[in-house]
C-alpha positions, -999 to +999 in steps of 0.1 A: +606+378+262+572+367+248+544+391+241+510+374+235+489+396+212+500+420+184+475+448+189+486+482+201+491+470+237+513+441+226+534+461+202+538+490+226+549+464+252+575+451+227+587+486+221+590+493+258+609+461+264+635+471+238+638+508+249+637+502+287+660+472+290+697+481+298+707+447+283+702+431+250+667+418+247+648+397+221+610+399+219+588+374+202+553+388+195+530+358+192+496+363+175+469+338+167+460+355+134+484+358+104+480+396+106+492+421+133+478+453+147+446+439+164+418+464+167+437+489+145+431+464+116+399+448+128+382+474+150+388+508+136+362+517+110+374+515+074+366+551+067+387+563+096+420+563+077+437+588+100+433+565+130+442+534+110+475+552+101+488+544+135+497+510+119+526+529+104+540+535+139+533+499+150+550+486+118+583+503+128+583+485+161+578+451+144+607+460+121+631+466+150+659+440+149+652+429+184+615+421+177+601+391+158+565+386+147+551+350+149+516+349+135+492+320+135+503+307+169+475+302+195+480+300+233+461+270+246+462+251+213+497+254+199+515+264+231+507+263+268+517+287+296+543+261+307+557+260+272+561+297+272+578+299+306+601+271+296+614+291+266+612+327+277+624+347+306+590+364+310+556+365+292+533+395+288+496+388+279+481+415+257+451+399+241+427+428+247+389+427+251+374+407+223+337+403+230+306+425+237+288+425+270+253+411+268+221+431+276+206+403+297+170+407+283+145+383+269+149+376+232+186+385+231+194+351+215+170+354+186+185+354+151+191+390+141+202+400+177+240+402+175+270+418+191+282+450+175+317+435+176+306+408+152+293+434+128+325+454+131+346+423+126+324+416+095+329+449+078+366+450+088+372+416+073+381+396+104+388+360+095+366+348+124+335+361+107+322+348+074+317+376+048+282+361+042+273+365+079+251+396+075+224+402+050+209+437+055+174+427+044+155+446+070+143+482+067+150+492+103+179+484+127+185+493+163+220+499+177+220+498+215+247+521+229+260+557+225+297+552+224+322+555+196+317+519+184+280+525+181+287+557+162+310+537+138+283+511+132+255+535+125+278+555+102+287+525+081+250+514+080+240+549+069+266+554+042+263+541+006+286+514-007+301+540-030+311+561+000+331+531+012+345+519-022+379+536-017+384+520+018+397+485+026+363+469+032+363+433+018+347+432-016+321+406-007+311+428+023+309+459+000+285+441-022+263+432+008+263+469+018+254+479-017+223+456-015+212+469+019+175+475+024+180+496+055+160+528+056+160+537+093+187+533+120+179+539+157+209+545+181+195+541+216+210+553+249+197+545+284+207+580+298+207+615+284+230+634+260+253+645+288+261+609+296+269+597+261+304+582+256+311+592+220+337+618+213+328+651+196+347+644+164+329+611+160+296+627+167+300+655+142+308+631+114+272+618+116+260+653+108+280+652+076+263+621+062+251+628+027+229+597+026+210+601+059+190+626+078+201+627+114+173+633+138+171+640+176+138+645+195+137+679+212+124+665+245+152+639+246+179+665+240+169+686+270+198+688+295+193+702+330+220+725+344+254+712+352+291+720+350+300+697+322+335+691+306+341+709+273+338+676+254+303+670+269+293+706+263+302+701+226+282+669+223+252+686+239+254+716+215+256+694+184+227+671+195+205+701+203+213+717+170+201+685+153+169+685+174+161+719+159+163+710+123+139+691+100+147+661+078+152+669+041+143+635+027+176+618+023+175+580+015+181+569+051+172+582+085+193+580+117+174+586+149+196+593+179+175+584+210+181+590+247+164+580+280+153+546+267+164+512+278+158+479+260+136+455+280+128+428+254+137+418+219+105+406+202+100+379+176+095+341+172+118+329+144+139+361+143+140+397+155+107+415+148+109+444+172+125+460+202+106+470+233+120+500+251+111+516+284+114+554+291+140+560+318+150+588+343+176+592+369+168+585+406+179+607+434+209+584+438+218+589+401+207+554+390+188+548+358+152+536+366+122+529+344+092+551+343+067+524+332+062+541+298+070+518+268+074+520+231+083+494+204+106+499+174+097+477+144+133+466+138+145+434+121+180+435+137+194+446+170+231+453+175+243+457+210+272+480+217+273+484+255+310+477+262+338+452+255+350+426+278+381+403+278+379+365+278+400+341+299+433+327+285+440+290+291+462+286+322+461+324+330+443+338+362+411+356+354+386+376+374+350+370+364+341+401+384+363+426+367+367+405+335+405+412+336+436+394+347+443+403+383+476+421+386+498+445+405+512+472+382+511+445+355+525+416+375+504+385+374+526+357+388+563+350+387+575+359+352+540+364+340+526+399+332+497+417+315+491+449+296+463+467+278+426+461+282+432+426+296+450+444+324+428+474+331+395+468+313+383+485+281+391+521+290+411+549+273+421+553+237+447+535+216+475+557+229+466+549+265+481+515+259+516+530+255+518+543+291+501+512+303+527+490+286+555+511+300+543+505+335+541+468+330+576+467+315+590+487+344+576+461+368+589+432+347+625+445+344+627+453+381+615+418+389+642+402+366+670+424+380+698+401+393+682+369+379+699+346+354+684+352+320+687+342+284+695+305+288+664+290+273+662+277+237+641+295+211+605+284+207+610+275+170+620+238+176+590+231+198+566+247+172+582+227+144+578+195+164+541+203+167+537+210+131+531+248+136+547+270+110+544+306+122+536+334+098+567+356+096+567+394+093+579+390+057+550+368+050+527+394+065+541+420+041+532+396+013+496+396+025+497+434+025+511+433-011+483+410-022+457+433-007+472+462-026+471+442-058+435+432-052+426+469-048+443+478-081+425+450-099+391+462-086+398+499-091+394+505-053+417+526-031+451+515-017+441+480-005+412+456-001+413+431+027+417+395+020+391+375+038+397+342+056+428+324+068+432+303+036+432+333+013+458+350+035+480+320+037+478+314-001+490+350-005+520+347+016+531+311+008+529+308-029 
């Protein structure tokens, strides 16, 4: 079997293949990066060490004798779908949702208007993003969105570099954060507090920030009656408690705003402001503008209004749902999908486990009674094309180099290496 992608969805799929199959099975987990774990490594905020610890579980799957990690192998460049089907009994695509949705407003393409995923990738040390990409040389920043990713972004912006020194933030990024000129951060939601998507635990962490006053406007924290779930009731209670307190003069200020939608990003050469319109709910429950506007004098806008998947070369894709069309994980004969690429960016990390199990049940039922296991390993074809995959042992060497770097800098357990060249040097000395 081939699993494309080594994030939680891919590794849970590999685990399900091993556990559910009544026969001997071999699973190759192919990953375009030299490093496994996907969003656990490059999406979870560096100060969320308890969530990042799920990598310890994923590690045990990659260490199963039936599972092999092949890093640095890209579908569409190094291998085609036909190549995969010629060497494996079945293929499962698990590449997740890698880009942000756009706002669709004027000025969105100005320098300084960027996807929150790019910013997250930057502070998480993703090799696709140059560590010099962001210079926090503006005093005010707007983050559009009120989900957990937005909360992560504003928390990192609000903290000091010393707060993050013990984490795995790349050292060059930590230096940029230390030089930050940001004084005010605006987190903006189109709807009210009862519609926010963040979890209570994430929200409460903002109230514990030692470096920033967290402010909510009383009129924007008003919630009309409703039978809300416990999670939502908790969010409302926290937000209303913040609305009742006064700032005490901390170095930074975080304004959590509601009932505002971005209508234009202002500026000529770069972002100079964000125009917002006050909103309300129509009788049909839709967000509509009221004609009342305000402008925030921000020098950067980070959009965090949802993830979406991108098409894979040679794999069916729906531009409407931004997923691979499937039936219980089945795409076409011997092709399957799991994770966000299958269902869209919903659920938490653990949701991928049951999702993968469903796909694997479909796959194994489809292969019942078929001749299997006659194809040759993919290694010869990769060698002929000059592709040398990063092995699991080499990934462990990258981890060891990151631990050594942390020791040399007097920082935490590890500091991420940045860039493909640095990672390959660490594992192929």
